[in-house]
Biopython code that builds the backbone (N, CA, C, O; Angstrom):
import numpy as np
from Bio.PDB.StructureBuilder import StructureBuilder

atoms = [
    (1, "SER", "N", (38.854, -38.435, 1.618)),
    (1, "SER", "CA", (38.445, -40.288, 1.529)),
    (1, "SER", "C", (39.313, -40.907, 1.761)),
    (1, "SER", "O", (40.468, -40.507, 1.614)),
    (2, "LEU", "N", (39.024, -41.964, 2.155)),
    (2, "LEU", "CA", (39.840, -43.006, 2.742)),
    (2, "LEU", "C", (40.884, -43.490, 1.648)),
    (2, "LEU", "O", (41.995, -43.927, 1.948)),
    (3, "ALA", "N", (40.465, -43.380, 0.490)),
    (3, "ALA", "CA", (41.596, -43.793, -0.930)),
    (3, "ALA", "C", (42.590, -42.787, -0.985)),
    (3, "ALA", "O", (43.721, -43.005, -1.421)),
    (4, "ASP", "N", (42.210, -41.704, -0.562)),
    (4, "ASP", "CA", (43.431, -40.576, -0.429)),
    (4, "ASP", "C", (44.529, -40.942, 0.696)),
    (4, "ASP", "O", (45.729, -40.706, 0.550)),
    (5, "ILE", "N", (43.927, -41.588, 1.911)),
    (5, "ILE", "CA", (44.795, -41.626, 3.010)),
    (5, "ILE", "C", (45.635, -43.140, 3.045)),
    (5, "ILE", "O", (46.758, -43.249, 3.537)),
    (6, "TRP", "N", (44.843, -44.321, 2.406)),
    (6, "TRP", "CA", (45.165, -45.515, 2.436)),
    (6, "TRP", "C", (46.166, -45.500, 1.485)),
    (6, "TRP", "O", (46.208, -44.598, 0.648)),
    (7, "THR", "N", (47.159, -46.595, 1.523)),
    (7, "THR", "CA", (48.448, -46.688, 0.473)),
    (7, "THR", "C", (47.618, -47.638, -0.589)),
    (7, "THR", "O", (46.986, -48.674, -0.379)),
    (8, "GLN", "N", (47.859, -46.881, -1.847)),
    (8, "GLN", "CA", (47.456, -47.463, -3.018)),
    (8, "GLN", "C", (48.485, -48.284, -3.738)),
    (8, "GLN", "O", (49.710, -48.195, -3.646)),
    (9, "ASP", "N", (47.828, -49.032, -4.411)),
    (9, "ASP", "CA", (48.932, -50.195, -5.655)),
    (9, "ASP", "C", (48.860, -49.270, -6.529)),
    (9, "ASP", "O", (48.390, -48.141, -6.388)),
    (10, "LYS", "N", (49.542, -49.959, -7.862)),
    (10, "LYS", "CA", (50.274, -49.278, -8.838)),
    (10, "LYS", "C", (48.768, -48.914, -9.762)),
    (10, "LYS", "O", (48.824, -47.970, -10.550)),
    (11, "ALA", "N", (47.637, -49.585, -9.643)),
    (11, "ALA", "CA", (46.628, -49.085, -10.076)),
    (11, "ALA", "C", (45.260, -48.304, -9.392)),
    (11, "ALA", "O", (44.065, -48.264, -9.688)),
    (12, "GLY", "N", (45.955, -47.813, -8.504)),
    (12, "GLY", "CA", (45.111, -46.909, -7.926)),
    (12, "GLY", "C", (44.029, -47.544, -6.860)),
    (12, "GLY", "O", (43.209, -46.830, -6.282)),
    (13, "ASN", "N", (44.117, -48.935, -6.669)),
    (13, "ASN", "CA", (43.663, -49.407, -5.425)),
    (13, "ASN", "C", (43.791, -49.305, -4.119)),
    (13, "ASN", "O", (44.899, -49.622, -3.686)),
    (14, "ALA", "N", (42.894, -48.915, -3.256)),
    (14, "ALA", "CA", (43.197, -48.782, -2.024)),
    (14, "ALA", "C", (42.427, -49.943, -1.133)),
    (14, "ALA", "O", (41.206, -49.880, -0.985)),
    (15, "ILE", "N", (43.050, -50.786, -0.668)),
    (15, "ILE", "CA", (42.642, -52.157, -0.110)),
    (15, "ILE", "C", (43.039, -52.468, 1.640)),
    (15, "ILE", "O", (44.181, -52.384, 2.092)),
    (16, "LYS", "N", (42.065, -52.757, 2.278)),
    (16, "LYS", "CA", (41.990, -53.039, 3.558)),
    (16, "LYS", "C", (41.887, -54.377, 3.729)),
    (16, "LYS", "O", (40.747, -54.660, 3.361)),
    (17, "GLY", "N", (42.451, -55.363, 4.087)),
    (17, "GLY", "CA", (41.905, -57.125, 3.921)),
    (17, "GLY", "C", (42.714, -57.558, 2.629)),
    (17, "GLY", "O", (43.240, -56.914, 1.721)),
    (18, "GLU", "N", (42.583, -59.107, 2.953)),
    (18, "GLU", "CA", (43.325, -59.716, 1.803)),
    (18, "GLU", "C", (42.386, -59.777, 0.602)),
    (18, "GLU", "O", (41.160, -59.880, 0.606)),
    (19, "SER", "N", (43.349, -59.677, -0.571)),
    (19, "SER", "CA", (42.709, -59.423, -1.868)),
    (19, "SER", "C", (43.560, -59.954, -2.697)),
    (19, "SER", "O", (44.767, -60.105, -2.507)),
    (20, "LEU", "N", (42.706, -60.355, -3.979)),
    (20, "LEU", "CA", (43.261, -60.468, -5.320)),
    (20, "LEU", "C", (42.849, -59.627, -6.470)),
    (20, "LEU", "O", (41.799, -59.979, -7.009)),
    (21, "ILE", "N", (43.483, -58.540, -6.983)),
    (21, "ILE", "CA", (43.318, -57.821, -7.753)),
    (21, "ILE", "C", (43.610, -58.171, -9.006)),
    (21, "ILE", "O", (44.824, -58.206, -9.203)),
    (22, "LEU", "N", (42.692, -58.549, -10.284)),
    (22, "LEU", "CA", (43.007, -58.699, -11.435)),
    (22, "LEU", "C", (42.293, -57.327, -12.547)),
    (22, "LEU", "O", (41.108, -56.994, -12.520)),
    (23, "ASP", "N", (43.105, -56.855, -13.239)),
    (23, "ASP", "CA", (42.616, -55.790, -14.080)),
    (23, "ASP", "C", (41.688, -54.973, -13.606)),
    (23, "ASP", "O", (40.738, -54.794, -14.369)),
    (24, "SER", "N", (41.657, -54.357, -12.475)),
    (24, "SER", "CA", (40.779, -53.625, -11.573)),
    (24, "SER", "C", (41.593, -52.067, -11.335)),
    (24, "SER", "O", (42.821, -51.992, -11.297)),
    (25, "GLN", "N", (40.911, -51.169, -11.223)),
    (25, "GLN", "CA", (41.500, -49.935, -11.209)),
    (25, "GLN", "C", (40.673, -48.826, -9.949)),
    (25, "GLN", "O", (39.447, -48.883, -9.848)),
    (26, "GLU", "N", (41.273, -48.120, -9.294)),
    (26, "GLU", "CA", (40.829, -47.299, -8.656)),
    (26, "GLU", "C", (39.574, -47.693, -7.697)),
    (26, "GLU", "O", (38.544, -47.047, -7.507)),
    (27, "CYS", "N", (39.873, -48.652, -7.279)),
    (27, "CYS", "CA", (38.627, -49.084, -6.156)),
    (27, "CYS", "C", (39.315, -48.999, -4.765)),
    (27, "CYS", "O", (40.503, -48.801, -4.511)),
    (28, "LEU", "N", (38.010, -49.246, -3.729)),
    (28, "LEU", "CA", (38.594, -48.937, -2.250)),
    (28, "LEU", "C", (37.714, -50.125, -1.638)),
    (28, "LEU", "O", (36.491, -50.259, -1.655)),
    (29, "VAL", "N", (38.540, -50.810, -1.183)),
    (29, "VAL", "CA", (37.829, -52.124, -0.773)),
    (29, "VAL", "C", (38.158, -52.081, 1.018)),
    (29, "VAL", "O", (39.286, -51.748, 1.384)),
    (30, "ASN", "N", (37.228, -52.393, 1.914)),
    (30, "ASN", "CA", (37.388, -52.386, 3.460)),
    (30, "ASN", "C", (36.592, -53.635, 3.561)),
    (30, "ASN", "O", (35.361, -53.604, 3.580)),
    (31, "ASN", "N", (37.398, -54.923, 3.638)),
    (31, "ASN", "CA", (36.967, -55.957, 4.005)),
    (31, "ASN", "C", (37.933, -57.302, 4.924)),
    (31, "ASN", "O", (38.175, -58.428, 4.487)),
    (32, "PRO", "N", (38.265, -56.839, 6.022)),
    (32, "PRO", "CA", (39.130, -57.609, 6.746)),
    (32, "PRO", "C", (38.297, -58.918, 7.141)),
    (32, "PRO", "O", (37.090, -58.945, 7.377)),
    (33, "GLY", "N", (39.211, -60.031, 7.165)),
    (33, "GLY", "CA", (38.837, -61.015, 7.519)),
    (33, "GLY", "C", (38.224, -62.168, 6.772)),
    (33, "GLY", "O", (37.974, -63.322, 7.120)),
    (34, "LYS", "N", (37.988, -61.246, 5.179)),
    (34, "LYS", "CA", (37.816, -62.267, 4.128)),
    (34, "LYS", "C", (38.583, -61.853, 3.000)),
    (34, "LYS", "O", (38.983, -60.690, 2.941)),
    (35, "LEU", "N", (38.885, -62.856, 1.905)),
    (35, "LEU", "CA", (39.397, -62.486, 0.784)),
    (35, "LEU", "C", (38.379, -61.851, -0.046)),
    (35, "LEU", "O", (37.236, -62.276, -0.207)),
    (36, "THR", "N", (38.973, -60.613, -0.651)),
    (36, "THR", "CA", (38.045, -60.045, -1.965)),
    (36, "THR", "C", (38.474, -60.004, -3.333)),
    (36, "THR", "O", (39.393, -59.210, -3.536)),
    (37, "ALA", "N", (38.122, -60.545, -4.171)),
    (37, "ALA", "CA", (38.626, -60.535, -5.588)),
    (37, "ALA", "C", (37.863, -59.591, -6.340)),
    (37, "ALA", "O", (36.635, -59.515, -6.361)),
    (38, "LEU", "N", (38.750, -58.819, -7.007)),
    (38, "LEU", "CA", (37.919, -57.727, -8.125)),
    (38, "LEU", "C", (38.583, -58.225, -9.470)),
    (38, "LEU", "O", (39.800, -58.401, -9.537)),
    (39, "VAL", "N", (37.796, -58.429, -10.461)),
    (39, "VAL", "CA", (37.840, -58.702, -11.560)),
    (39, "VAL", "C", (37.353, -57.872, -12.386)),
    (39, "VAL", "O", (36.133, -57.763, -12.504)),
    (40, "GLY", "N", (38.428, -56.955, -13.284)),
    (40, "GLY", "CA", (37.683, -56.045, -14.365)),
    (40, "GLY", "C", (36.910, -55.027, -13.849)),
    (40, "GLY", "O", (35.906, -54.832, -14.535)),
    (41, "VAL", "N", (37.009, -54.333, -12.920)),
    (41, "VAL", "CA", (36.263, -53.311, -12.390)),
    (41, "VAL", "C", (36.773, -51.991, -12.071)),
    (41, "VAL", "O", (37.960, -51.765, -11.834)),
    (42, "LYS", "N", (36.065, -51.329, -12.071)),
    (42, "LYS", "CA", (36.955, -49.525, -11.686)),
    (42, "LYS", "C", (35.963, -48.718, -11.025)),
    (42, "LYS", "O", (34.753, -48.692, -11.248)),
    (43, "ASP", "N", (36.619, -48.072, -10.197)),
    (43, "ASP", "CA", (35.794, -46.768, -9.408)),
    (43, "ASP", "C", (34.869, -47.420, -8.321)),
    (43, "ASP", "O", (34.000, -46.743, -7.772)),
    (44, "LEU", "N", (35.055, -48.686, -8.029)),
    (44, "LEU", "CA", (34.102, -49.102, -7.121)),
    (44, "LEU", "C", (34.655, -49.065, -5.323)),
    (44, "LEU", "O", (35.801, -49.252, -4.914)),
    (45, "ILE", "N", (33.379, -48.754, -4.488)),
    (45, "ILE", "CA", (33.746, -49.066, -3.278)),
    (45, "ILE", "C", (33.170, -50.332, -2.478)),
    (45, "ILE", "O", (31.952, -50.504, -2.433)),
    (46, "VAL", "N", (33.964, -51.125, -1.911)),
    (46, "VAL", "CA", (33.323, -52.378, -1.247)),
    (46, "VAL", "C", (33.816, -52.204, 0.018)),
    (46, "VAL", "O", (34.988, -51.907, 0.250)),
    (47, "VAL", "N", (32.717, -52.427, 1.091)),
    (47, "VAL", "CA", (32.886, -52.171, 2.231)),
    (47, "VAL", "C", (32.093, -53.246, 2.869)),
    (47, "VAL", "O", (30.884, -53.302, 2.645)),
    (48, "ASP", "N", (32.736, -54.197, 3.729)),
    (48, "ASP", "CA", (31.798, -55.372, 4.173)),
    (48, "ASP", "C", (32.011, -55.257, 5.778)),
    (48, "ASP", "O", (33.123, -55.058, 6.267)),
    (49, "THR", "N", (30.966, -55.387, 6.455)),
    (49, "THR", "CA", (31.002, -55.121, 7.878)),
    (49, "THR", "C", (30.447, -56.620, 8.302)),
    (49, "THR", "O", (30.247, -57.532, 7.500)),
    (50, "GLU", "N", (30.221, -56.689, 9.872)),
    (50, "GLU", "CA", (29.657, -57.977, 10.195)),
    (50, "GLU", "C", (28.371, -58.282, 9.622)),
    (50, "GLU", "O", (28.095, -59.471, 9.457)),
    (51, "ASP", "N", (27.444, -57.291, 9.256)),
    (51, "ASP", "CA", (25.899, -57.567, 9.284)),
    (51, "ASP", "C", (25.628, -57.213, 7.861)),
    (51, "ASP", "O", (24.505, -57.495, 7.441)),
    (52, "ALA", "N", (26.614, -56.546, 6.915)),
    (52, "ALA", "CA", (26.232, -55.662, 5.629)),
    (52, "ALA", "C", (27.193, -55.457, 4.695)),
    (52, "ALA", "O", (28.181, -54.820, 5.061)),
    (53, "LEU", "N", (27.152, -55.756, 3.831)),
    (53, "LEU", "CA", (27.771, -55.276, 2.453)),
    (53, "LEU", "C", (27.566, -54.481, 1.535)),
    (53, "LEU", "O", (26.579, -54.721, 0.840)),
    (54, "LEU", "N", (28.304, -53.408, 1.238)),
    (54, "LEU", "CA", (27.947, -52.166, 0.521)),
    (54, "LEU", "C", (28.987, -52.195, -0.752)),
    (54, "LEU", "O", (30.186, -52.448, -0.633)),
    (55, "ILE", "N", (28.342, -51.903, -1.952)),
    (55, "ILE", "CA", (28.847, -51.967, -3.090)),
    (55, "ILE", "C", (28.228, -50.702, -3.972)),
    (55, "ILE", "O", (27.043, -50.573, -4.282)),
    (56, "ALA", "N", (29.326, -49.795, -4.301)),
    (56, "ALA", "CA", (28.757, -48.794, -4.945)),
    (56, "ALA", "C", (29.797, -48.178, -6.078)),
    (56, "ALA", "O", (30.896, -48.722, -6.186)),
    (57, "HIS", "N", (29.549, -47.338, -6.709)),
    (57, "HIS", "CA", (30.237, -46.926, -7.578)),
    (57, "HIS", "C", (31.106, -45.426, -6.848)),
    (57, "HIS", "O", (30.452, -44.740, -6.062)),
    (58, "LYS", "N", (32.055, -45.161, -7.061)),
    (58, "LYS", "CA", (32.743, -44.079, -6.235)),
    (58, "LYS", "C", (32.133, -42.692, -6.800)),
    (58, "LYS", "O", (32.315, -41.645, -6.180)),
    (59, "SER", "N", (31.575, -42.727, -7.722)),
    (59, "SER", "CA", (30.657, -41.355, -8.070)),
    (59, "SER", "C", (29.611, -41.314, -7.461)),
    (59, "SER", "O", (28.929, -40.316, -7.694)),
    (60, "GLN", "N", (29.156, -42.134, -6.653)),
    (60, "GLN", "CA", (27.860, -42.252, -6.051)),
    (60, "GLN", "C", (27.835, -42.050, -4.432)),
    (60, "GLN", "O", (26.798, -42.011, -3.770)),
    (61, "ASP", "N", (29.282, -41.918, -3.859)),
    (61, "ASP", "CA", (29.606, -42.127, -2.716)),
    (61, "ASP", "C", (28.738, -41.207, -1.532)),
    (61, "ASP", "O", (28.663, -41.452, -0.328)),
    (62, "GLN", "N", (28.336, -40.473, -2.023)),
    (62, "GLN", "CA", (27.403, -39.226, -1.349)),
    (62, "GLN", "C", (25.980, -40.070, -0.737)),
    (62, "GLN", "O", (25.431, -40.053, 0.365)),
    (63, "LYS", "N", (25.674, -40.832, -2.078)),
    (63, "LYS", "CA", (24.523, -41.370, -1.694)),
    (63, "LYS", "C", (24.395, -42.569, -0.696)),
    (63, "LYS", "O", (23.508, -43.413, -0.566)),
    (64, "VAL", "N", (25.556, -42.369, -0.045)),
    (64, "VAL", "CA", (25.507, -43.589, 1.266)),
    (64, "VAL", "C", (24.579, -42.936, 2.167)),
    (64, "VAL", "O", (23.893, -43.730, 2.810)),
    (65, "LYS", "N", (24.393, -41.842, 2.365)),
    (65, "LYS", "CA", (23.638, -41.050, 3.325)),
    (65, "LYS", "C", (22.234, -41.708, 2.993)),
    (65, "LYS", "O", (21.654, -42.391, 3.837)),
    (66, "ASP", "N", (21.705, -41.474, 1.722)),
    (66, "ASP", "CA", (20.180, -42.237, 1.236)),
    (66, "ASP", "C", (20.355, -43.374, 1.643)),
    (66, "ASP", "O", (19.366, -43.704, 2.297)),
    (67, "VAL", "N", (21.189, -44.258, 1.599)),
    (67, "VAL", "CA", (20.724, -45.664, 2.102)),
    (67, "VAL", "C", (20.622, -45.860, 3.718)),
    (67, "VAL", "O", (19.822, -46.616, 4.270)),
    (68, "VAL", "N", (21.576, -45.042, 4.363)),
    (68, "VAL", "CA", (21.343, -44.793, 5.948)),
    (68, "VAL", "C", (19.754, -44.491, 5.960)),
    (68, "VAL", "O", (18.960, -45.271, 6.487)),
    (69, "GLU", "N", (19.385, -43.349, 5.363)),
    (69, "GLU", "CA", (17.951, -42.941, 5.761)),
    (69, "GLU", "C", (16.931, -43.996, 5.275)),
    (69, "GLU", "O", (15.899, -44.258, 5.893)),
    (70, "ALA", "N", (17.281, -44.540, 4.194)),
    (70, "ALA", "CA", (16.119, -45.672, 3.519)),
    (70, "ALA", "C", (16.078, -46.673, 4.852)),
    (70, "ALA", "O", (14.997, -47.010, 5.336)),
    (71, "LEU", "N", (17.359, -47.118, 5.404)),
    (71, "LEU", "CA", (17.379, -48.145, 6.328)),
    (71, "LEU", "C", (16.579, -47.695, 7.658)),
    (71, "LEU", "O", (15.851, -48.505, 8.232)),
    (72, "LYS", "N", (16.715, -46.589, 8.049)),
    (72, "LYS", "CA", (15.889, -46.245, 9.386)),
    (72, "LYS", "C", (14.584, -46.018, 8.850)),
    (72, "LYS", "O", (13.669, -46.465, 9.543)),
    (73, "LYS", "N", (14.280, -45.459, 7.833)),
    (73, "LYS", "CA", (12.619, -45.647, 7.623)),
    (73, "LYS", "C", (12.034, -46.985, 7.489)),
    (73, "LYS", "O", (10.804, -47.014, 7.542)),
    (74, "LYS", "N", (12.680, -48.163, 7.316)),
    (74, "LYS", "CA", (12.264, -49.162, 6.856)),
    (74, "LYS", "C", (12.385, -50.381, 8.237)),
    (74, "LYS", "O", (12.103, -51.579, 8.241)),
    (75, "LYS", "N", (12.937, -49.461, 9.369)),
    (75, "LYS", "CA", (13.268, -49.778, 10.774)),
    (75, "LYS", "C", (14.289, -50.808, 10.603)),
    (75, "LYS", "O", (14.034, -51.893, 11.127)),
    (76, "LYS", "N", (15.343, -50.692, 10.004)),
    (76, "LYS", "CA", (16.615, -51.515, 9.685)),
    (76, "LYS", "C", (17.769, -50.933, 10.559)),
    (76, "LYS", "O", (18.945, -51.060, 10.216)),
    (77, "ASP", "N", (17.368, -50.253, 11.770)),
    (77, "ASP", "CA", (18.407, -49.211, 12.431)),
    (77, "ASP", "C", (19.786, -50.122, 12.797)),
    (77, "ASP", "O", (20.868, -49.545, 12.906)),
    (78, "LYS", "N", (19.670, -51.593, 12.981)),
    (78, "LYS", "CA", (20.754, -52.631, 13.253)),
    (78, "LYS", "C", (21.850, -52.386, 12.184)),
    (78, "LYS", "O", (23.027, -52.568, 12.491)),
    (79, "TYR", "N", (21.549, -52.032, 11.104)),
    (79, "TYR", "CA", (22.358, -51.947, 9.679)),
    (79, "TYR", "C", (23.077, -50.676, 9.812)),
    (79, "TYR", "O", (24.106, -50.420, 9.186)),
    (80, "VAL", "N", (22.500, -49.876, 10.656)),
    (80, "VAL", "CA", (22.846, -48.338, 10.292)),
    (80, "VAL", "C", (24.172, -47.934, 11.344)),
    (80, "VAL", "O", (24.670, -46.809, 11.306)),
]
sb = StructureBuilder()
sb.init_structure("model")
sb.init_model(0)
sb.init_chain("A")
sb.init_seg("    ")
for serial, (resi, resn, name, xyz) in enumerate(atoms, 1):
    if name == "N":
        sb.init_residue(resn, " ", resi, " ")
    sb.init_atom(name, np.array(xyz, "f"), 0.0, 1.0, " ", f" {name:<3s}", serial, name[0])
structure = sb.get_structure()
């Protein structure tokens, strides 16, 4: 996973983009171009793209495939 590849802070957070992290642990954030503030959260995945934002618990990361399939069924391919 990206969390294993990216540099992590002392609390295990792996961040790409500007951030302010308060009392948060083991999070993965990819949000270039914007400030991401995490406050009191643990084990989250936060990925922001030009047209979509994903927030998920790390334990649910495999369900991202389900999100992709649901978007395709709803003809929302521009987000996939």
